[in-house]
C-alpha positions in Angstrom: 163.9 -137.3 -18.9 164.6 -134.3 -16.8 168.2 -133.0 -16.5 169.5 -135.9 -18.6 169.4 -138.3 -15.6 168.5 -141.9 -16.2 165.7 -143.2 -13.9 167.4 -146.6 -14.0 170.3 -147.3 -11.7 173.4 -149.3 -12.7 172.6 -152.0 -10.2 169.2 -152.4 -11.9 170.8 -152.7 -15.3 173.2 -155.3 -14.1 170.3 -157.4 -12.6 168.4 -157.0 -15.8 171.3 -158.2 -17.9 171.8 -161.3 -15.6 168.1 -162.0 -15.8 168.0 -162.0 -19.6 171.1 -164.1 -19.8 169.5 -166.8 -17.6 166.2 -166.6 -19.4 167.8 -167.0 -22.8 169.8 -169.9 -21.5 166.7 -171.7 -20.1 164.6 -171.0 -23.2 167.2 -172.6 -25.5 167.4 -175.7 -23.3 163.6 -176.1 -23.2 163.8 -177.7 -19.8 161.0 -179.9 -18.5 159.2 -177.8 -16.0 158.5 -180.6 -13.6 162.1 -181.9 -13.5 163.6 -178.4 -13.3 161.2 -176.7 -10.9 164.0 -175.3 -8.9 165.5 -173.4 -11.9 162.1 -171.9 -12.7 161.5 -171.0 -9.1 164.9 -169.2 -9.1 163.8 -167.4 -12.3 160.6 -166.3 -10.6 162.5 -165.0 -7.7 164.8 -163.2 -10.1 161.8 -161.5 -11.8 160.5 -160.4 -8.4 163.9 -159.0 -7.4 164.1 -157.2 -10.8 160.7 -155.7 -10.3 161.5 -154.5 -6.8 164.8 -153.1 -7.9 163.1 -151.2 -10.8 160.4 -149.8 -8.4 163.1 -148.6 -6.0 165.1 -147.0 -8.8 162.1 -145.3 -10.2 160.9 -143.9 -6.9 164.3 -142.7 -6.1 164.5 -141.0 -9.5 161.0 -139.5 -9.2 161.9 -138.2 -5.7 165.2 -136.7 -6.9 163.5 -134.7 -9.6 160.5 -133.7 -7.5 157.9 -135.5 -9.7 156.1 -137.9 -7.4 152.6 -138.8 -8.5 149.7 -139.6 -6.2 150.4 -143.3 -6.9 154.1 -142.8 -5.9 153.0 -141.1 -2.7 150.6 -144.0 -1.9 153.3 -146.5 -2.6 155.8 -144.8 -0.4 153.2 -144.3 2.4 152.3 -148.0 2.2 156.0 -149.0 2.4 156.4 -146.8 5.5 153.5 -148.5 7.1 154.7 -152.0 6.2 158.1 -151.3 7.6 157.0 -149.3 10.6 153.4 -150.2 11.7 153.8 -148.2 14.8 153.6 -145.0 12.6 150.0 -145.9 11.7 149.1 -146.7 15.4 150.5 -143.3 16.5 148.7 -141.5 13.7 145.4 -143.2 14.6 145.6 -142.0 18.2 144.9 -138.4 17.0 141.4 -139.3 15.8 138.3 -140.5 17.5 136.3 -141.6 14.4 136.8 -142.0 10.7 134.3 -141.1 7.9 135.1 -142.0 4.3 132.8 -140.9 1.6 132.8 -142.2 -2.0 134.4 -145.5 -0.8 133.4 -147.1 -4.1 136.4 -145.3 -5.7 138.9 -146.8 -3.2 141.8 -148.8 -4.6 143.3 -151.8 -2.7 146.4 -149.7 -1.9 144.2 -146.9 -0.5 142.2 -149.4 1.5 145.5 -150.7 3.0 146.5 -147.1 3.9 143.1 -146.3 5.4 143.1 -149.5 7.4 146.6 -148.9 8.9 146.0 -145.2 9.6 142.6 -145.8 11.2 143.9 -148.5 13.5 141.2 -149.7 15.9 139.1 -146.5 15.6 135.5 -146.6 14.5 134.6 -145.8 10.9 131.6 -144.8 8.8 131.8 -145.6 5.1 129.5 -144.1 2.5 129.3 -145.9 -0.8 127.3 -145.8 -4.0 128.7 -148.7 -6.1 126.8 -147.5 -9.2 128.8 -144.2 -9.2 132.3 -145.7 -9.3 134.3 -143.6 -11.8 137.9 -144.4 -10.9 138.6 -147.8 -12.3 141.4 -146.3 -14.3 143.1 -145.3 -11.1 142.8 -148.7 -9.5 139.5 -148.6 -7.6 137.9 -152.0 -7.4 134.4 -153.1 -6.4 135.7 -155.9 -4.4 137.4 -153.4 -2.0 133.9 -152.2 -1.0 132.5 -155.7 -0.9 135.4 -156.9 1.4 134.9 -153.8 3.5 131.2 -154.5 3.8 132.0 -158.1 5.0 134.7 -157.1 7.4 132.8 -154.2 9.0 129.8 -156.4 9.9 128.0 -153.1 10.3 124.7 -151.7 9.4 124.1 -151.4 5.7 121.3 -149.2 4.6 120.1 -148.5 1.1 119.2 -144.9 0.1 116.2 -145.3 -2.1 115.1 -141.6 -2.2 116.8 -139.3 -4.7 117.6 -136.0 -3.1 119.9 -134.8 -5.9 117.3 -134.0 -8.6 113.6 -133.7 -9.1 111.3 -135.4 -11.5 110.6 -133.4 -14.6 107.2 -131.8 -14.5 105.2 -132.3 -17.7 
């Protein structure tokens, strides 16, 4: 780690320790899930809180050392739009129309960002599902499929290949 700093805050470590203590206690008791649903529900909420705390600690650390990744920037941008939807509305007012190419490589987070930054503005989306290459980065075919359904727009298929020519014999 850069500069000897730990990316994990003390508050996260405390939450982590409490979580493991509770988990060990519950696993030793082998409680009946149905009878003790409330305990397991609290454990689930504890896991969610732990994950949120970790994410916040990690982003704070990444920001402090100037090592934000594209995924970090997407996460921070999505958080801003969730907390302050008016930011997206204000941003969308600067544009008349949106055109997104290579939509097949859009991740759910990117789709969220595009939707909230576009607002009510018109959009044109270009997609070739057979050319999706960013599954490792989170792109999902269902993002395009959901977009196609939600847009209720014109879908045309390009059947002519303009990128290459047939080989001459």
